[in-house]
Backbone bond lengths (Angstrom), bond angles and torsions (degrees), N, CA, C in turn:
res aa  C-N    CA-C-N  psi(-1)  N-CA   C-N-CA  omega(-1)  CA-C   N-CA-C  phi
1 M - - - 1.414 - - 1.557 112.20 -
2 A 1.348 115.79 -17.03 1.467 119.06 -175.98 1.499 109.95 -58.27
3 G 1.326 113.09 131.35 1.492 117.95 173.80 1.510 115.36 78.73
4 R 1.367 117.07 -0.09 1.446 121.58 -177.95 1.514 111.98 -98.33
5 F 1.277 116.05 122.23 1.515 118.59 178.38 1.509 111.12 -84.49
6 P 1.330 119.78 149.50 1.460 122.99 177.72 1.512 110.21 -60.83
7 L 1.332 114.02 152.32 1.463 122.46 178.65 1.541 108.87 -66.27
8 R 1.365 115.23 129.96 1.423 118.74 178.90 1.554 110.34 -86.85
9 I 1.365 115.57 129.49 1.398 119.86 179.89 1.537 110.93 -107.28
10 P 1.293 119.21 122.75 1.490 119.45 -178.97 1.485 114.68 -49.33
11 A 1.309 118.28 143.02 1.464 122.31 177.67 1.519 110.42 -68.95
12 P 1.307 118.96 137.24 1.445 120.89 178.75 1.496 113.19 -67.64
13 S 1.316 115.34 157.95 1.508 120.55 -177.14 1.518 108.07 -53.65
14 G 1.306 116.76 136.59 1.470 120.43 178.09 1.507 113.21 92.98
15 A 1.329 121.00 -21.87 1.445 123.10 174.93 1.483 113.61 -69.89
16 P 1.356 118.42 155.72 1.482 118.91 177.99 1.532 111.64 -57.99
17 R 1.313 118.64 132.46 1.431 120.92 174.79 1.560 109.07 -72.22
18 P 1.359 113.97 156.78 1.502 116.44 -178.16 1.537 112.19 -53.66
19 H 1.284 118.25 -35.50 1.474 120.68 -176.46 1.530 111.86 -105.46
20 A 1.322 117.22 19.37 1.483 121.96 170.65 1.501 107.31 -119.22
21 P 1.320 116.84 88.94 1.446 121.46 -170.62 1.507 114.28 -75.53
22 H 1.298 114.55 161.26 1.503 121.31 162.53 1.492 102.31 -78.69
23 S 1.335 116.74 135.87 1.439 121.88 -176.33 1.541 112.06 -134.91
24 R 1.355 114.39 155.65 1.432 118.61 179.77 1.552 108.29 -159.59
25 E 1.326 112.76 141.52 1.476 117.86 172.32 1.503 109.38 -114.27
26 W 1.346 114.31 139.24 1.413 121.50 -175.18 1.497 111.18 -139.76
27 A 1.348 116.81 136.94 1.462 124.32 -175.53 1.561 106.73 -108.43
28 P 1.308 120.53 106.66 1.488 120.27 175.58 1.487 109.62 -65.30
29 D 1.379 115.01 159.52 1.448 120.75 -176.42 1.540 112.81 -91.56
30 G 1.293 114.04 13.45 1.490 116.74 179.90 1.569 107.41 -170.17
31 P 1.333 116.08 -173.04 1.432 119.16 -179.29 1.539 111.40 -59.01
32 L 1.309 115.76 145.66 1.504 118.03 -179.44 1.503 107.14 -148.81
33 S 1.318 117.98 126.48 1.474 123.23 177.12 1.498 108.58 -111.93
34 L 1.312 118.61 117.42 1.464 118.52 178.36 1.515 113.08 -58.90
35 P 1.342 117.88 -47.40 1.476 117.74 179.68 1.526 113.32 -56.51
36 Q 1.322 116.60 -39.87 1.447 118.97 -178.35 1.495 114.40 -74.19
37 V 1.385 116.51 -30.02 1.426 119.61 -178.91 1.529 110.24 -83.31
38 L 1.283 116.64 -45.52 1.499 122.17 -171.50 1.503 114.73 -92.12
39 G 1.403 115.31 -16.43 1.441 118.73 -172.51 1.522 112.44 -61.91
40 C 1.316 121.00 -29.13 1.454 122.79 -179.61 1.519 113.24 -67.03
41 L 1.363 118.51 -14.08 1.432 121.68 179.39 1.528 112.20 -85.40
42 R 1.303 116.13 -9.75 1.506 119.84 -177.45 1.531 107.93 -83.55
43 R 1.295 115.33 126.41 1.416 120.04 176.40 1.578 113.07 -102.53
44 G 1.321 110.68 68.04 1.462 117.80 176.00 1.505 113.34 87.26
45 P 1.318 115.52 167.86 1.512 121.22 175.36 1.506 110.32 -59.74
46 G 1.325 116.83 137.02 1.479 117.89 178.04 1.465 115.59 80.17
47 D 1.333 117.85 9.90 1.510 120.23 176.79 1.522 108.34 -53.55
48 P 1.370 115.45 118.49 1.473 116.46 178.46 1.534 115.73 -63.30
49 A 1.345 116.90 -13.78 1.453 117.48 -175.49 1.540 109.74 -107.13
50 F 1.284 118.77 6.52 1.444 123.11 -176.76 1.506 110.63 -150.16
51 R 1.342 117.48 127.37 1.439 124.01 176.30 1.538 111.04 -143.34
52 V 1.299 113.76 155.02 1.491 122.57 168.00 1.530 105.61 -123.84
53 D 1.286 116.75 118.70 1.488 120.09 -174.25 1.532 111.88 -86.76
54 A 1.294 117.90 178.21 1.422 122.45 -174.57 1.519 112.05 -63.89
55 S 1.287 118.48 -23.42 1.480 123.20 -176.68 1.571 108.53 -83.86
56 G 1.371 115.98 -11.28 1.479 119.82 -175.54 1.477 114.60 93.32
57 A 1.414 118.48 3.29 1.402 121.07 174.04 1.529 113.74 -71.25
58 F 1.295 117.72 144.75 1.415 124.87 -179.54 1.563 109.05 -100.21
59 W 1.318 116.30 126.19 1.476 120.50 177.73 1.526 111.27 -113.00
60 R 1.305 117.03 132.32 1.431 121.84 177.96 1.537 113.03 -132.22
61 V 1.278 119.14 130.28 1.417 124.76 -178.92 1.512 110.16 -111.87
62 S 1.368 119.00 128.14 1.391 118.77 -174.93 1.529 107.55 -140.57
63 R 1.318 115.64 162.91 1.461 121.17 166.84 1.510 109.86 -107.39
64 T 1.308 113.72 97.53 1.515 120.47 -178.99 1.479 111.19 -75.94
65 P 1.314 119.28 176.94 1.455 123.57 171.85 1.523 113.78 -64.95
66 E 1.387 115.96 -21.46 1.435 123.13 178.08 1.496 111.96 -93.30
67 G 1.347 119.80 -5.52 1.440 122.06 -177.60 1.490 113.20 122.32
68 P 1.335 117.66 -177.58 1.539 121.67 -174.28 1.551 107.38 -65.38
69 A 1.345 115.06 151.19 1.460 120.03 177.53 1.498 107.81 -154.99
70 T 1.310 116.49 149.28 1.422 125.19 173.94 1.555 106.59 -117.20
71 L 1.293 116.97 131.57 1.463 124.52 178.51 1.521 111.06 -120.10
72 R 1.346 116.22 129.87 1.411 123.24 172.41 1.539 107.72 -112.52
73 V 1.373 116.03 127.65 1.447 119.84 -179.47 1.540 110.41 -120.48
74 T 1.266 115.47 125.94 1.489 119.62 178.86 1.524 109.82 -128.28
75 A 1.269 117.37 154.85 1.501 124.06 179.32 1.491 111.27 -120.84
76 A 1.289 116.28 134.15 1.432 123.95 175.84 1.515 111.80 -137.40
77 G 1.271 115.97 102.25 1.479 119.86 -175.46 1.513 110.38 68.63
78 D 1.313 114.38 -125.84 1.495 120.92 -179.78 1.515 112.37 -93.39
79 T 1.287 119.07 7.57 1.431 122.27 -177.30 1.515 112.47 -119.50
80 V 1.326 116.19 144.12 1.458 123.63 179.20 1.556 108.13 -116.30
81 R 1.290 116.87 135.40 1.446 122.15 -179.72 1.481 110.24 -116.52
82 G 1.322 117.84 134.57 1.413 124.99 172.28 1.506 114.47 -116.11
83 D 1.296 118.98 131.20 1.464 125.14 174.06 1.513 107.40 -120.76
84 A 1.322 118.44 133.72 1.451 121.89 -176.15 1.521 110.56 -136.06
85 W 1.329 115.16 143.32 1.472 123.67 178.85 1.500 109.49 -125.94
86 G 1.332 116.21 157.01 1.406 121.37 174.35 1.551 111.70 104.08
87 P 1.361 115.70 173.71 1.430 120.35 -179.76 1.523 115.45 -59.33
88 G 1.331 117.03 -29.68 1.400 122.21 179.93 1.525 115.56 -96.46
89 A 1.341 117.01 14.26 1.452 122.94 -175.90 1.528 113.68 -60.92
90 E 1.279 117.32 -43.60 1.486 121.51 -179.14 1.489 108.79 -66.29
91 W 1.344 119.68 -42.35 1.471 121.90 176.90 1.525 110.47 -58.81
92 F 1.330 115.95 -45.89 1.438 120.95 178.56 1.536 113.91 -59.45
93 I 1.342 114.52 -44.96 1.502 118.43 -179.07 1.531 111.32 -67.86
94 D 1.292 116.23 -40.16 1.461 119.48 179.93 1.568 110.20 -58.40
95 R 1.306 115.48 -30.03 1.527 118.49 -172.99 1.524 109.68 -105.54
96 L 1.273 118.41 12.66 1.475 122.36 -179.99 1.570 112.33 -54.49
97 P 1.318 119.10 -49.04 1.448 120.09 179.86 1.519 112.58 -58.92
98 A 1.359 118.08 -41.68 1.441 121.72 178.81 1.489 110.32 -64.98
99 L 1.313 119.57 -40.33 1.428 124.01 177.69 1.476 112.34 -57.52
100 L 1.383 116.07 -35.40 1.431 125.88 -177.32 1.533 111.98 -92.35
101 G 1.320 117.50 11.47 1.477 117.94 173.88 1.555 117.62 89.30
102 S 1.351 115.70 19.11 1.462 116.02 -177.62 1.562 112.10 -64.59
103 G 1.329 116.41 -27.32 1.461 119.35 -179.80 1.493 112.49 -86.07
104 D 1.366 118.90 -6.84 1.430 120.75 178.49 1.496 112.61 -69.61
105 R 1.313 118.89 143.53 1.424 122.10 -179.39 1.503 112.02 -128.73
106 P 1.355 118.72 80.39 1.465 123.57 -174.68 1.504 111.87 -81.04
107 E 1.336 118.14 -3.29 1.464 117.93 -170.53 1.532 112.66 -61.76
108 G 1.353 119.17 -31.80 1.419 119.99 -179.93 1.492 115.23 -81.55
109 F 1.278 119.16 4.59 1.486 123.29 179.01 1.479 110.52 -84.74
110 A 1.374 115.87 133.42 1.413 122.52 178.16 1.504 110.58 -133.57
111 P 1.374 119.45 115.57 1.426 120.12 178.85 1.533 113.84 -61.25
112 R 1.288 116.36 135.42 1.506 122.45 -176.47 1.528 110.43 -119.67
113 H 1.237 118.43 4.51 1.520 123.42 -179.02 1.523 106.88 -143.15
114 R 1.302 112.38 148.27 1.465 115.97 -173.67 1.555 111.64 -64.74
115 L 1.293 120.10 -33.85 1.463 120.87 -178.91 1.533 110.07 -75.78
116 V 1.316 115.95 -32.06 1.519 117.51 173.33 1.531 110.89 -65.63
117 A 1.344 110.25 -43.67 1.539 117.21 178.28 1.541 109.60 -62.32
118 E 1.325 118.37 -37.55 1.464 121.80 178.34 1.496 111.15 -68.28
119 G 1.320 120.01 -38.41 1.411 121.17 172.26 1.535 114.67 -65.56
120 H 1.296 113.99 -39.13 1.464 119.13 175.45 1.509 111.71 -60.91
121 R 1.360 115.03 -40.51 1.480 118.25 178.90 1.531 112.50 -68.15
122 R 1.345 115.32 -36.62 1.477 119.58 -177.25 1.544 111.02 -75.35
123 A 1.296 117.77 -27.50 1.434 119.32 -173.64 1.506 112.67 -124.32
124 P 1.343 117.52 62.56 1.452 118.54 -179.89 1.529 114.50 -66.39
125 G 1.324 116.59 -19.62 1.431 120.92 -177.41 1.524 113.42 -94.44
126 L 1.334 117.11 10.04 1.519 120.94 177.70 1.515 109.89 -70.47
127 R 1.334 115.15 122.54 1.451 120.60 170.84 1.554 105.72 -134.28
128 L 1.300 118.03 151.40 1.427 122.52 -174.96 1.529 110.32 -90.92
129 T 1.312 114.18 118.29 1.488 119.05 -175.05 1.513 111.30 -72.21
130 R 1.327 117.88 151.54 1.456 123.95 173.87 1.509 108.75 -129.74
131 T 1.339 116.15 104.31 1.448 119.20 -176.85 1.504 114.11 -84.89
132 G 1.323 118.39 -26.96 1.405 119.25 -177.79 1.572 115.99 68.30
133 L 1.320 116.72 12.65 1.437 123.38 -178.15 1.516 107.81 -122.75
134 V 1.320 118.00 112.11 1.469 121.31 -171.53 1.527 114.01 -81.48
135 L 1.341 116.43 -52.51 1.444 118.80 -174.21 1.533 112.26 -59.88
136 E 1.344 116.02 -35.69 1.500 117.38 -175.92 1.524 111.07 -71.19
137 S 1.341 118.20 -16.55 1.453 119.15 169.45 1.493 114.00 -97.08
138 L 1.366 115.72 -30.88 1.467 120.31 -177.41 1.529 110.73 -66.79
139 I 1.313 117.85 -47.99 1.470 120.56 -169.94 1.556 110.11 -64.57
140 P 1.342 118.45 -49.66 1.537 114.65 176.98 1.505 111.47 -65.34
141 S 1.306 120.79 -27.45 1.476 122.08 -178.32 1.568 105.46 -70.72
142 V 1.332 119.93 -39.97 1.459 120.35 178.28 1.604 107.07 -65.06
143 L 1.304 116.39 -40.00 1.460 116.02 179.44 1.518 113.82 -62.22
144 E 1.271 116.78 -22.97 1.517 124.28 -179.02 1.533 112.08 -87.05
145 Q 1.325 117.40 -0.76 1.465 119.14 179.77 1.511 111.22 -70.25
146 K 1.332 118.76 127.72 1.448 125.14 167.96 1.512 115.66 61.35
147 V 1.316 116.20 19.42 1.499 119.44 178.38 1.506 107.74 -133.09
148 T 1.333 118.45 170.57 1.415 121.60 175.02 1.540 110.41 -72.37
149 A 1.281 117.19 157.75 1.460 121.85 179.68 1.522 108.65 -59.97
150 D 1.314 120.23 -42.60 1.434 122.97 -177.72 1.545 110.91 -60.07
151 E 1.319 119.48 -38.75 1.455 121.77 -179.37 1.520 107.83 -69.30
152 A 1.368 118.13 -42.43 1.448 118.78 -177.98 1.515 110.19 -66.89
153 Y 1.337 116.72 -42.07 1.483 118.64 -179.39 1.550 109.91 -61.76
154 R 1.347 117.37 -42.11 1.413 122.83 -179.77 1.536 109.53 -58.09
155 A 1.380 117.05 -44.70 1.472 120.19 -176.45 1.549 109.60 -65.57
156 W 1.311 117.16 -46.51 1.444 123.89 179.18 1.569 108.72 -56.38
157 R 1.296 114.40 -51.08 1.466 118.93 -177.30 1.520 110.79 -62.97
158 R 1.342 118.54 -42.60 1.487 117.78 -179.44 1.506 113.27 -67.96
159 L 1.360 116.39 -42.80 1.445 119.92 -177.59 1.566 112.21 -64.48
160 L 1.343 117.03 -39.52 1.449 118.97 179.97 1.522 111.50 -74.62
161 T 1.299 114.34 -36.50 1.515 117.27 -178.07 1.543 108.57 -69.51
162 R 1.299 117.56 -34.18 1.511 119.47 -178.47 1.454 114.94 -84.22
163 F 1.394 117.58 -34.82 1.447 118.72 -174.81 1.521 115.75 -117.20
164 G 1.313 118.63 -13.62 1.458 119.36 178.45 1.491 115.17 -77.59
165 E 1.284 119.41 143.61 1.459 119.90 177.62 1.537 110.49 -76.97
166 P 1.330 116.52 156.51 1.435 118.59 -176.06 1.525 111.41 -64.83
167 A 1.361 114.27 147.67 1.460 119.67 -174.56 1.496 110.01 -66.56
168 P 1.303 121.37 140.63 1.475 123.90 175.71 1.533 111.78 -65.42
169 G 1.357 116.04 155.99 1.433 119.93 174.21 1.502 115.38 74.54
170 P 1.304 119.90 -168.39 1.477 123.35 -176.43 1.530 113.36 -85.69
171 A 1.286 117.71 48.75 1.432 124.09 -177.48 1.537 108.85 -68.96
172 P 1.310 119.92 152.75 1.487 122.61 174.09 1.516 109.27 -52.92
173 A 1.324 114.45 149.96 1.442 121.36 179.56 1.538 111.08 -55.79
174 G 1.342 117.12 136.16 1.396 121.01 171.23 1.549 112.40 95.58
175 M 1.335 118.93 -7.49 1.443 120.54 177.78 1.478 110.65 -72.55
176 A 1.328 115.34 145.23 1.488 120.19 -176.27 1.538 110.89 -141.69
177 V 1.283 113.91 156.10 1.498 121.97 -178.65 1.508 108.86 -87.64
178 P 1.315 119.47 130.64 1.454 119.59 173.83 1.520 110.68 -54.47
179 L 1.313 117.04 146.69 1.434 123.53 -175.44 1.526 113.53 -63.21
180 A 1.266 116.57 149.12 1.509 122.95 168.06 1.509 108.22 -69.87
181 P 1.374 117.21 156.04 1.424 119.79 -178.82 1.544 113.72 -53.21
182 R 1.347 117.22 -41.85 1.450 120.21 178.80 1.479 113.86 -65.28
183 D 1.350 119.11 -31.63 1.435 121.48 -179.58 1.540 109.97 -78.04
184 W 1.369 119.92 -33.99 1.464 119.65 171.45 1.567 109.06 -58.81
185 A 1.341 118.19 -38.88 1.431 119.99 -177.84 1.541 112.53 -69.61
186 L 1.350 116.97 -19.09 1.488 121.06 -178.53 1.523 112.29 -95.86
187 V 1.356 118.89 0.95 1.437 117.63 177.04 1.505 108.89 -68.02
188 P 1.314 119.06 124.39 1.482 122.60 -179.99 1.520 112.75 -59.12
189 S 1.321 114.68 150.47 1.444 119.44 -178.12 1.525 112.45 -61.24
190 W 1.293 117.74 -34.51 1.438 121.76 -179.59 1.577 112.34 -71.13
191 E 1.313 114.33 -23.88 1.472 117.22 177.25 1.518 110.79 -76.44
192 W 1.277 118.20 -34.86 1.502 120.07 171.80 1.546 108.97 -61.53
193 H 1.321 116.32 -41.42 1.419 120.76 179.91 1.563 109.85 -63.91
194 R 1.275 116.45 -47.03 1.504 121.12 179.88 1.520 111.15 -61.56
195 A 1.344 117.32 -29.04 1.451 122.48 177.91 1.558 113.02 -80.16
196 G 1.337 114.21 -3.50 1.503 118.63 -178.59 1.484 112.67 82.69
197 V 1.345 121.16 18.95 1.472 122.56 -176.36 1.546 108.95 -104.45
198 D 1.303 112.68 120.14 1.493 119.03 -176.26 1.566 108.88 -71.51
199 N 1.273 113.86 167.80 1.491 120.61 -177.08 1.492 113.09 -63.21
200 K 1.347 118.69 -30.91 1.463 120.40 -177.53 1.550 107.90 -69.37
201 R 1.305 122.54 -48.70 1.396 123.35 -179.54 1.568 112.09 -66.14
202 A 1.362 113.55 -42.03 1.476 115.90 178.91 1.491 109.53 -61.84
203 S 1.294 118.95 -40.91 1.482 123.68 -178.84 1.538 110.54 -62.80
204 T 1.307 115.34 -40.91 1.487 118.95 178.91 1.535 110.90 -64.43
205 I 1.314 118.72 -39.93 1.440 119.78 177.62 1.521 111.59 -69.11
206 L 1.342 116.43 -36.95 1.474 115.32 176.81 1.518 112.58 -67.02
207 R 1.337 118.35 -38.36 1.422 119.63 173.54 1.518 113.67 -58.52
208 A 1.296 114.92 -40.53 1.501 119.98 -179.26 1.519 113.16 -66.60
209 V 1.356 115.52 -43.33 1.525 118.67 -176.35 1.533 109.24 -71.00
210 R 1.374 118.47 -25.45 1.463 117.69 176.61 1.556 111.50 -65.87
211 V 1.272 117.55 -23.13 1.528 117.79 177.46 1.560 106.87 -121.14
212 A 1.341 116.11 46.68 1.440 120.89 -173.41 1.541 111.99 -58.72
213 E 1.349 115.03 -39.60 1.493 115.13 179.74 1.504 113.04 -63.08
214 R 1.313 115.97 -38.97 1.452 120.37 177.06 1.511 112.98 -63.79
215 M 1.369 114.85 -36.49 1.463 119.67 177.40 1.518 109.19 -66.79
216 E 1.315 119.76 -45.52 1.437 122.10 -176.79 1.523 111.81 -68.04
217 E 1.296 120.27 -26.55 1.453 123.02 176.15 1.512 110.99 -62.64
218 A 1.356 116.84 -22.52 1.476 120.05 -178.81 1.551 110.60 -63.65
219 A 1.344 118.11 -25.00 1.452 122.21 -177.42 1.534 110.91 -60.92
220 A 1.354 118.35 -24.61 1.432 120.76 -178.83 1.512 113.49 -96.34
221 M 1.341 116.25 0.36 1.392 122.00 178.36 1.519 114.08 -87.28
222 T 1.330 120.66 173.61 1.477 122.28 168.90 1.463 107.13 -69.85
223 P 1.338 121.31 157.05 1.448 123.35 175.71 1.522 114.03 -49.31
224 A 1.362 115.70 -46.17 1.470 121.47 -176.68 1.539 109.25 -64.11
225 D 1.335 118.57 -44.59 1.456 122.71 -179.75 1.498 111.28 -68.81
226 A 1.325 116.38 -34.43 1.475 120.09 178.78 1.545 109.03 -65.73
227 R 1.344 115.43 -42.04 1.438 116.80 -178.99 1.543 111.50 -65.94
228 T 1.328 118.07 -36.12 1.427 121.95 178.22 1.560 109.26 -64.41
229 R 1.325 117.56 -39.86 1.483 122.95 178.49 1.537 108.17 -63.07
230 L 1.355 118.64 -48.25 1.420 120.68 -177.84 1.511 114.78 -64.76
231 E 1.268 113.69 -34.42 1.517 119.25 -174.60 1.526 110.60 -80.57
232 K 1.316 118.24 -2.61 1.484 119.08 170.92 1.546 112.45 -71.91
233 I 1.343 113.68 -16.05 1.503 118.92 177.86 1.466 108.04 -86.05
234 P 1.389 117.41 119.94 1.461 119.69 177.31 1.526 112.32 -56.32
235 G 1.327 115.75 132.21 1.417 120.34 -174.29 1.510 116.74 101.17
236 I 1.321 114.96 -12.57 1.497 122.09 176.67 1.514 107.11 -108.76
237 G 1.349 116.41 114.21 1.438 122.55 -179.20 1.488 110.45 -118.44
238 P 1.370 116.82 -165.59 1.442 119.85 -174.90 1.590 116.52 -61.17
239 W 1.347 114.34 -34.76 1.435 118.51 179.63 1.530 108.87 -58.29
240 T 1.382 113.12 -55.81 1.407 119.16 -175.57 1.532 114.24 -65.15
241 S 1.266 118.31 -41.65 1.463 120.98 -179.62 1.509 111.55 -65.24
242 A 1.298 119.28 -36.80 1.448 120.42 176.14 1.485 112.69 -68.39
243 E 1.345 118.21 -41.31 1.448 119.32 176.10 1.503 113.08 -62.18
244 V 1.288 119.77 -29.64 1.446 125.02 177.41 1.522 111.04 -72.47
245 V 1.358 117.78 -56.81 1.489 118.17 -172.13 1.562 110.73 -70.02
246 Q 1.343 117.42 -22.72 1.446 116.28 172.35 1.497 111.87 -56.80
247 R 1.282 118.38 -33.77 1.485 124.25 -177.34 1.506 111.31 -90.30
248 T 1.343 114.74 -46.88 1.468 118.49 -171.22 1.547 111.27 -75.00
249 H 1.341 116.14 -31.69 1.440 120.83 -173.21 1.521 113.72 -111.41
250 G 1.352 117.76 -10.27 1.445 119.87 -172.76 1.515 109.68 60.67
251 A 1.302 115.21 44.48 1.487 120.68 -167.76 1.548 109.72 -81.40
252 P 1.323 118.64 110.10 1.482 121.20 -171.53 1.553 112.64 -75.72
253 D 1.298 117.22 -14.54 1.480 117.25 -169.76 1.565 111.52 -114.92
254 E 1.354 118.25 -0.67 1.492 122.46 -172.96 1.497 108.13 -88.66
255 V 1.275 117.53 104.89 1.480 125.30 -178.19 1.506 111.13 -89.48
256 T 1.315 117.80 138.58 1.477 122.21 175.95 1.508 108.90 -76.62
257 T 1.304 117.64 116.88 1.441 123.02 172.65 1.486 107.88 -107.20
258 G 1.377 115.47 162.12 1.460 119.00 -178.73 1.488 114.86 80.98
259 D 1.344 115.67 10.70 1.521 118.98 -176.43 1.481 106.52 -89.28
260 L 1.298 116.31 147.05 1.475 122.92 179.89 1.544 113.51 -66.07
261 H 1.328 117.05 -36.44 1.475 121.99 -170.12 1.515 113.37 -111.54
262 L 1.318 118.36 -30.62 1.459 120.44 -168.80 1.560 113.13 -59.14
263 P 1.319 117.89 -47.19 1.498 116.52 -178.60 1.560 113.17 -57.86
264 R 1.353 112.51 -37.44 1.442 116.77 -179.85 1.542 112.03 -69.20
265 I 1.306 116.00 -36.36 1.500 122.02 178.24 1.521 108.23 -62.92
266 V 1.351 115.91 -51.96 1.444 120.44 -177.96 1.551 110.23 -64.50
267 G 1.348 119.11 -42.17 1.442 119.09 179.40 1.461 114.85 -64.90
268 W 1.329 115.06 -38.17 1.496 119.87 174.67 1.506 113.63 -66.48
269 S 1.307 115.49 -44.17 1.432 120.12 -177.82 1.496 115.34 -67.49
270 L 1.348 117.10 -42.35 1.485 121.43 -175.39 1.499 113.37 -95.49
271 A 1.318 117.48 -19.48 1.535 114.49 -176.02 1.543 110.63 -138.77
272 G 1.347 119.36 -1.31 1.479 119.07 -177.80 1.490 112.45 71.88
273 E 1.351 118.84 22.90 1.459 122.62 179.97 1.526 109.73 -103.60
274 R 1.322 116.25 130.37 1.447 119.38 -178.41 1.520 116.90 -86.76
275 D 1.337 116.80 -18.09 1.466 119.97 -172.15 1.546 112.38 -119.65
276 A 1.274 117.48 36.65 1.486 121.72 179.85 1.559 108.67 -65.17
277 D 1.312 115.88 142.53 1.468 121.11 171.37 1.497 111.92 -104.76
278 D 1.280 116.79 -174.13 1.507 119.64 -179.61 1.548 111.91 -58.48
279 A 1.287 115.15 -43.60 1.509 118.12 -177.97 1.488 109.41 -61.67
280 R 1.352 117.10 -45.29 1.432 120.58 -179.55 1.515 113.11 -65.72
281 M 1.346 115.52 -36.04 1.445 119.59 177.85 1.513 110.77 -63.12
282 L 1.346 118.62 -45.50 1.421 123.23 -178.68 1.512 108.64 -66.63
283 E 1.322 117.71 -35.98 1.521 119.11 175.68 1.492 109.67 -59.88
284 L 1.322 117.47 -46.77 1.475 120.94 -174.09 1.518 108.66 -69.28
285 L 1.314 119.50 -30.41 1.440 124.45 -179.88 1.504 114.84 -81.48
286 A 1.361 115.60 -11.39 1.477 120.33 -174.07 1.509 114.67 -53.03
287 P 1.331 119.13 -35.44 1.487 119.88 179.55 1.572 112.75 -65.70
288 Y 1.316 116.97 -15.53 1.433 122.97 179.41 1.573 110.93 -100.49
289 E 1.263 119.16 20.00 1.493 120.69 -176.27 1.520 109.51 -54.18
290 G 1.338 112.00 133.39 1.487 117.24 -172.97 1.518 113.45 98.78
291 H 1.388 112.90 -21.53 1.511 119.67 -177.01 1.483 111.05 -144.46
292 R 1.343 115.45 29.32 1.532 119.54 -176.05 1.467 111.15 -62.99
293 H 1.347 118.47 -44.78 1.452 118.41 179.89 1.543 111.71 -65.42
294 R 1.338 116.69 -36.08 1.452 119.80 178.10 1.589 109.98 -64.65
295 A 1.319 114.89 -37.30 1.487 118.13 179.14 1.551 108.09 -65.07
296 V 1.321 117.69 -41.13 1.423 119.75 177.31 1.548 112.95 -60.97
297 R 1.378 114.78 -43.08 1.446 119.64 179.69 1.536 109.63 -58.97
298 Y 1.315 118.05 -40.46 1.485 119.81 177.51 1.486 113.02 -66.41
299 L 1.349 116.70 -39.62 1.482 119.67 173.80 1.529 112.29 -60.00
300 L 1.321 117.81 -44.38 1.444 120.53 179.76 1.541 110.92 -63.99
301 T 1.336 116.19 -31.97 1.487 118.10 175.11 1.476 111.67 -60.30
302 V 1.319 116.06 -39.32 1.530 117.97 -178.58 1.554 110.05 -72.68
303 G 1.341 118.87 -30.88 1.394 118.91 175.34 1.510 115.23 82.91
304 S 1.326 118.86 27.29 1.459 123.66 179.74 1.490 109.37 -80.25
305 V 1.308 120.73 114.22 1.440 126.98 179.50 1.522 113.15 -123.63
306 P 1.316 121.26 142.86 1.425 121.35 175.27 1.460 115.10 -69.86
307 P 1.329 120.11 155.63 1.464 122.16 179.41 1.547 109.60 -60.00
308 R 1.321 119.68 141.55 1.471 121.10 -177.60 1.519 108.47 -80.76
309 R 1.309 115.22 133.84 1.447 119.40 176.13 1.504 112.98 -119.53
310 A 1.317 117.25 0.01 1.453 123.43 178.47 1.500 107.91 -138.40
311 P 1.390 115.11 157.04 1.494 117.72 178.98 1.505 109.79 -68.19
312 K 1.330 115.98 161.43 1.450 119.75 176.21 1.469 111.98 -60.21
313 M 1.327 116.09 155.93 1.472 123.01 175.04 1.518 109.75 -53.25
314 R 1.331 115.81 128.90 1.463 120.72 -179.80 1.520 109.60 -68.16
315 R 1.359 113.20 138.72 1.465 119.39 172.54 1.490 109.61 -70.79
316 T 1.330 114.00 137.16 1.465 119.71 176.87 1.508 109.34 -115.65
317 D 1.336 116.91 99.38 1.409 122.33 -175.73 1.525 111.83 -95.76
318 I 1.339 115.42 88.66 1.487 118.40 -175.90 1.524 111.92 -66.00
319 A 1.340 114.96 -20.49 1.469 117.98 -177.06 1.529 112.04 -62.17
320 R 1.374 115.54 -18.67 1.435 120.06 -176.91 1.555 110.55 -95.07
321 W 1.305 118.76 -5.04 1.426 122.13 179.85 1.563 110.93 -66.90
């Protein structure tokens, strides 16, 4: 099955043609920046499911409950336009406002530190996206466990390029649809190895796709209940569940704990401390309860990082073992 794309069946008469998209225009009720809203969905340079073309249009490929779909998002003045192709195009277009943060409520947020205030000033168009698609956030988040970002991005890129079907519609060359649960389960063990994915992460993904419907049900839960559901899968802990619900739910208060760098960034930014741990990070973020993830996003916009006292995390290339 490796490298083989599914058979394409011609659309029946009356169905949308590949180049006749479902379209929608939407006017947000405040400032909106596509890079700041959608950028968190990109899994590194060359992500086969995410592109920004030369015109500045954002392209996103997903596997919706209705099937594969390609979405192009463009902004013109105060209006955003979405065009979508594929069996899941209508599903994508119906949820365009949510994807662009229509359900986000930043009004109750008040900066309490100069760097948070600076991030707030620099990113007035930041809104928290809500994709409503769990597996497409869960699988790359599992790939990012305990390895460098470059390793995780390489694995995601290789697996989608090799096993994902081509994106519907006039998507940029090389874009691919994330695999269906059954297809993730059929990836041979040696292909995980060639992608640099160790057995622990591959096994976690395989456990998750075996209960894919239960995983996707989490999108309709509260962020806290969704995290509890996700963490029932061995290999999925607080770090991974937070990374998922931040994207699937637009969860403004779900902080990523267990991260190698984030506590030190928050500690340095808010208190001038270089060695903060998770407990200290949560203590410093307590004044932002209800918006702690939002406060972190503003801090990351400013880019305040503590001085490095140790070498970067070593790359672990299991493909060479």
